[in-house]
N, C-alpha and C positions, 0 to 999 in steps of 0.2 A: 100252559106253555106258549101257545099261540100268540096270546096276547103280549107276552115277553119278548117275543120273536118280532111280532109287529112293531113294538114299540122301538126295539134295537134297530130294525130296518127304516124306520122312520128317521130317527135321529142320523145314523149313517148317510141315509140319502142329502138330509139337510146341510150335515157337515161338508158333504161333498161338493154339493150344489153353491155352499157359502165360499168353499176355498177356490174353485174355478171363478166365480165371480170377483174374488178379490185381487186374484193374480192374473187374470187373462185380460184386463180392461185397461191395465197401464203398462206400457211400452217403455216409460222413461228412463228406467233403471237400465234397461237394453242399451237404448240409444246412448246413455252416459257412457258405459264401458266400451261400446264401439267407437265412441269419439276419443275417449284415451287411447285405445289401441291403435288409432289413426297416428295420433299425436307421439306415440311410444316407436311409431315405425319411422319417424323422422319427418312426417308431414304436418308440422306445427301449425301452419296457416290453416288448412282445410280442419284440423281438429278444433283451433277456435270457432271457426265458421258454425261447426255442428255443435258446440256447445251453446253458442248463443241463440241458434234455432230451439233449443231445449228451454232455455231462459225464458224465451217470447212465451214458451205456454205456460211455464211455472216459474214466476219472478222470484219466489222466495225458495227456490232451490238451492240450498247450501252450498252441498257439495259442488254443484257444476259452478257457482259463484266463485270458490276457491280454486277450481281448476282453470277457471279463467286468470285469475289473480295470478297463477303461477306462469302461466304464458305471457302476460301482460308484464309482470315483473322481471320476468328473466329477459324479455327484450329490453324493459327499461334499465336493468342492470348490468346488460350485455353478457348475461351468462351464455356460455356454449351451448349449441345444440345437444350435443352429447350428453352434457348436465341437464339439459332440460327434459331430454328423454330418460334419463334416470329418475328424476324428480316425478314425472307422469307415472312411470312404473312404481315407483313407490306409492303413491297415491292410488294407484289401481289396486296393488295388493291391500292398502290400507280399508278401502271400501269393501274388498271383500273378506274383509275381517282377518287376513293374514298378516298380523303383525309383525310375526318374527322377520318374514320375508320383506316388510316393508323397512325395518328397521335396518336390515342389511342395505337396501338401497338407499336410504338416506344417508348412512355412512359413507357408502361411495360417493354419493355426492359432496359430502364434506371433504373428503381426501381431494377432489377434483378443486373445491373452493371453500377454505375453511371459514372465510369472511361473508358468506351468503347467508342473512338469517333466517331465510324462508326455510332452508334446509334443516338448520336447529330446531326451527318451530316445528315443522314435521315429524323430525325424529322425536321431539318431547310429546308430540300426540301420539306416536306409536307407542312409545313407551309408557305413556299413559294408560291407553287402552290395554297394553299387555301387563298391568299390574305393577309396573317398576315406578314407583311414585319418585323417588329422590333422583332416578335418571332423569326422569321428565322435568323435574323442578329445575335440574341443573341446565338442561337443554333450552329451556324458555328463558332462564336468565341471559344465557347466552345470547340467544335471538334478541332478547333485549337491549342488551349492550349495543349491538351491531345496528337494531333500528328501534329506538325507543317511541317510535309513532304509530307503530301496528297494533291495533287495538285488540286483534283476535288472541296475540299471544296474552296480554294482560287477562284477558278473559280464561284463557285455558290454565295459566298460572293460578288462578282464584280458585278452577276446579279442583287443581293438584293438592292446593292448601285445605280446600273444603274436605275433600276425601281424608286429611291427616288429621281433620279437627282443630285444625288452625283458622278460626272463623275470623278472628280481627284483620289477619294477612288477607284472607280470602276476600273480605269486604273490601279492603284498601285496593286490591287488584281489579276488582270489577268497577269500582268507581273510576279508575282511571282508563279502564277501557270504554265507558259510556263519556267521559269527558273528551276520549279523542274520537269517537264515533257516537253522536248522540240518538241515532238510529238503530243502534245496535240493540235489538228486542232479547236476543238470548241472553245478554250480559245482564238487563235488567232482572228477568227472570231468574237468574242464579243469584243475583245479588238479593232478591225477595226470598229465596230459599234460605240463603244464610242468615239473613235476619231473622226469620221464622225461627231458627235454630238457635238464634240468640234469644229467644223469646220476645223480640221486637214486634208484634205481630201487626201493630197498626202500619209500621213503616213498610214492612214486607207486602202488606196488601196493596199498597200506594204503587209499589214496584212491579207488580204483576199487573196493576192496572195500565201503568206505563207502556209495558211490553206489548198489551193488546191494542193499546191506541193507536201503536205503530204497526202492528200486524195482528188483526182481529182474528186469523185462522190459527194463530201459533196456538198448539194444542196442548202444549206443556203449561204454557202460563194460564191457559184457560182451566185447565185443572185444577192449579192452583191458588186461583184466585177463590176466596169464601163468599159464597154468595148470602148475605145477612137478609132473612126473611124481613125482619123489622124497619130496616132501614129502606126497603124496596116495597114496603106494602101499597104505595099508591100504585106503581107501576103494575104490581100483581093483580090487584082490583082492576086495572084498567084492562089487561090482557084475559083476565079470566074471562069473560065473555066470548072469547075466539073459539073458533071450533078446533079439532084435531088437525083439520088440514090447514087452516091459517096457522097454527103454531108450528108444524111442519114447516111451512114456507119461511116463517121466521128462521127456524133452525137452520135452513139452506142461505137463507138472504139476509138475514137481520146483522144489526149491531154484535158485538158481542156481549153487550149487556142482554139484548134480546133472544140471543141463542140461550143464557143461562136461564133466564125467565121461561123460555119455552121448554126446556128439559126439565125446571123446578114443576111447571104445573101439569105437564104429560105425565111425570112421573106418579104426580098425586092422584090421577085419575084413575077410576077402575075400569078395564075391560075385561069383558067375557073371553076373547081371544084378543091376539097380538094384532095390532091395528095396523093396516096394509101399508100405513105411510112408514112405518118401520121398517117392514119388510123392502119397500122400495128403497129405503136410504141406502141398502147393503148395496146398492148398484152406485152408488155415489162414492168417487174415491176421494172427496174431502175428509182429511181424519177427523175433524172436529164434529161432522155430520155422524160418522161412525161412532164415535166415543158417547156422542149424545144418544145414539141408538141403544149402544150396550146399557147404558146406565138403566134406560126404560125396560130393556128385555131382563135385566137383572130384576124387576119388580114380579113380573109374572112367576117366576121359579116354576117352569114347565119343563119336561121333556124336550119340547120343540125350540123354547128360548135358550135352553143349554145348549144344544145342537149349532144353532145359530151364532152362539158368543163363541162357542168352540171355533168354528170356522174364522173368526176374527185373529185366532192364534198364528193363522198363517200370513196375517197382513206384512206388506214391508214395512210399514211405520210403527217403530218400538213403541211410540205412545199407546196405540190401539191393541198391540201384543200387552202391554203392561194394562192397561185398563180390563180387557179381556182376562187376565189372568186374576186380579183382583175380584172382579164381578163373579168368575166362578168360585172363587173361596167364599163369597158371601152367599152363594146359592146353596153350599155344602150338599152338592150332589156326588155321591162316590163316582158316578158314571166317567165326570169329569177327570178323576183321579190320573188314569192312563196319560191324558193330553198335557195334565200340569207336570207328572214325571218328566215326560219328553222335553217339555218347556224348561223345566229346570236344569237338566243335563245339556240339553243341546242349543238354546238360544244364544245368538251370536252377542246380545245386549245384557251387561250384567243387571241393569235396573229390571229388565224383564225376569231374569232368573231369580232375582230377588222378592219380585212380587208372587210368583211361583212358588217359592217356599213358604211365604207367608199363607197364600191360597191353601196349600197343603195342610198347614196348621190347623186352618178354619175346618177344612174338610173331615179331617183327622181318621182318613182311611188307614188302617194298621199295616197295609201291603205297601205304604210309603217310604217305611222305615230304610227299605234296601237302597231306594234310590236317594234318599237324605245321605246315608253313609257315602256314597259315592260323590254326591256333593259337597263334602268335607273336603275334596281335593279341588275345588274350584280355585282358580290363579286370582281370584279377586279376593281379596280379605273380608268385604263387607258382605259378601254372599256368604262366606265360609262361617262368619258371625252368626248371621241370621238362621243358617240351616242348623248349628250347633245349638241356638236357642230354641229352635223349633223341638230338635232332639229332646233337649233336657225338660221342656214344659210339657210335651205333647205325647213322645214316646219312650218318656225313659222308666220304665217298671222298676227296677232296681238301682238308680242314682249315677249309673256310668257317668252319664253325659252331664248330669250336675257337677260331678267331679271335675270334668274338665272343664266346664264354665269357671267353677272356682279357681282352678288352675291358671287359667287367662287372664281373670280378673286380678288375681294375685300376683301374677308375673308383671302385669301393667304397672299395678301399684307400685311394687317392689323397684321397678326400672325408674319409675320418676321420683322413688327415694333414694335413686342410686347406692343400693345396698351392693355390695361386692361379694362374689360366689365364695371368697375364701371364708367370709364371717357365716356364710349360711353352713358351709362344711363344718365348722367348728361348734357349731349349736350342737346342745343336748338332744339327738334323736328321740329318745323317749319322751321327752318334755313336747316336743312337736307332736307326739302320737297323742298325749294326753290332752293337749291344747285343740286337737283336732285338724291341724294343719298339713293335710297329707299332700297338697301341691308342693310343698317346700320340700317334704321328705322325697317324693318322687323326683325333683330336680338334683338332690343329692345324690340318687342313683345307687349303683352296685354295693357303695359300702353301706347302704341302708338295710340291705337284703336280710342280714344277719339278723337285725334287730326286728324285722316284718315277721321273720320266722319266729321268733321269740312269741311275739304277740299273737300270730296265729294260735301256738301250739297252747296258748291259755285258754283258747276257745272262748275268748270273752266277746258276747255278741255286740257289745258297741265299736268293737276295733276288727273282728273277725272278717266282715265282707268287706271292708275298706281296706284290709291287709291284700287281702286278694286282688283288688283292682289296681293296686298300689303295684304288685309283682307282675300285673300284664302290662301296665304303663311303662315300668323300668325295663322288662324285656329280656335279661341276661339269661345265660343257660342255667344257673343256680335258680332262677324264678321259676323257669320251666320242670324243674326235677322237684321243687316244694309243690308245683301247682298239680303235676299228675300224681303224688301221694296223697293229696287230699280227695283225690276223686273216689276213693273208698266210701266216700259219704253217703248217706240217703236222702240229704235234705237237697229238696230239687233247686232250692234257692241258691245255695253255694255252686252246686252243679251248673245252674246257668250263668253265674259268674265267672267260673272257671273256663266255660266254654268261650265266654267273651274275651277272657286275657288270651286263651289260645289265639283269637283270631288276632289281637293285635300283636302278640309276639312273632305270629307268622313262622312258626318250625313245624315243618314236614313230620317230625317225630311224634307230634302229637295227634296225625290223623288217624291211625286206630282207634285211638280213644273217642276220638269225636264220631267215628264211624259206629260205635258203640252206644254213643249217646241217642241216636237215631231212633232207637226201641226205648226209649225213656219212658217212664208212666207219666210225665208231665210233658205238656204239648210246648211249653215255652222253652224248657230245655231242648227238645227235639227240634224247635223252631232255630234256635240259636245254634246248637251244633251244626244244622245246615246251612245255616250264613258262615259260619267260620269256614266250613269245609269249601264252600263256594269261593270265598275271600282268599283262602291258603293255597287251592288247587287251581282256580280258574275254571274248573268244571261245574256243570250244573244236571245233575243226575236226579235230581228230585230226592224225595225221601225215602226210596227203596235202597234199603240196607244192603243188600245183595249185590245190586250193580255197583256200588261203591266197594263193596269187598272185592269185587271182579277188577274194577279199576286199580284199585290199590296192589293186587297181586301182579299186574303188568306194570304198574309204574312207580313201585316202592324202591 
């Protein structure tokens, strides 16, 4: 027990130290928001001077550049001081991840001047981050009509098309962006990502290389670039004789190719303990150095290395947090589950939340299911899709989430085929049952309930459980009554599904039945009953049946 306590204490200490190292050394974020606050108060000149000072220290700071763009552009286009203040306020909210407030501010700006392209551009960006893709595309198109030479709008429009999986349109937009601004390394990287999704691997690698030739410290392109061991064999042989310290120096000061070589060689070497040069890199604010350190720490797979990587989940750079989450997943250490759960539910960047869901899948901690269910309500559809996939493939003991996935895929397929709802309702429901097409039965809804009841009464094992799940998905009053009557069964599998269905229906009349299930002989039934009670009531009273009974007496 003392040994376990010591290990826990060690990891906690390492995490705490890493957290302070990452968050205390860089004040640029604080300076940035202070500068914006000065502009919002009306002192635009002083705001510009403060932003320029930040840019001198960090020439690739995109948000500072965009802020200066707003100030310069407002002056050039003779935008009123009042409108400039509103635009800066919207930008402030945007970078605080308060997208609803930024949307409102940009709408106010457009009311003052509907022909200012930058207000429409920024509104489109806020809609995009808020998961409102169609609205973001509309605003970007308006911005392009007002100013067809602004490269950033084409890039952002490409991102919106990419999210909708319209890759040909996305490629078209990115190419326009780099034609307008040849030094736009982010657009090159985005173009590379989309080409990769189109299975044009060779072209995509060229785009990542172009991005890195412009900015060798651009961590996202650095991650995407695929280091080919065969084609770089001469370079690898040359640097093979380098000591660990020399390779560490390459990681800090070398070209982006040398950085790739350094991390590749260090990750191949075997150490009895974590090299001091890797610990030292925690002090370095350069995101690429941190990402390289994470990749090497991952190879050690010890409690100390896990703790150090967990510390990076608090980084201000989303690329660093993204790589940290994936590394923790690869290490498959259940100690990291708690931190991955927090990242999945709370991280402000949806890419990082996606990485956390994938990491949770790899770790496979059974306790994760509760947090994954919460994440099904994420505002970004790509996160919800990954979470659903994780639930279906890792934690789906009885097939509920596979059914949901089937329903989702079927819905996408049908929408592409443009089948009308009227046609679905006129189809023979019983033939759908025998075809196993439960997703379409669920879409028919309440009219299908009487047929489902008949199917359940036959107790045919091929359809019995699917029928119970379908009743939970439809969720009408009649469904609840049928499920209540089925609880006389002694079959734990059936009781498990009924408890899940009660959670989906969210009817308080099912609470007494769920409380009774807390003493069921099957642990899976007890666990699901408790989860259903938590979700229906919003209370977390544990597995003690008496506590739930007392609560129900006071609150029924």
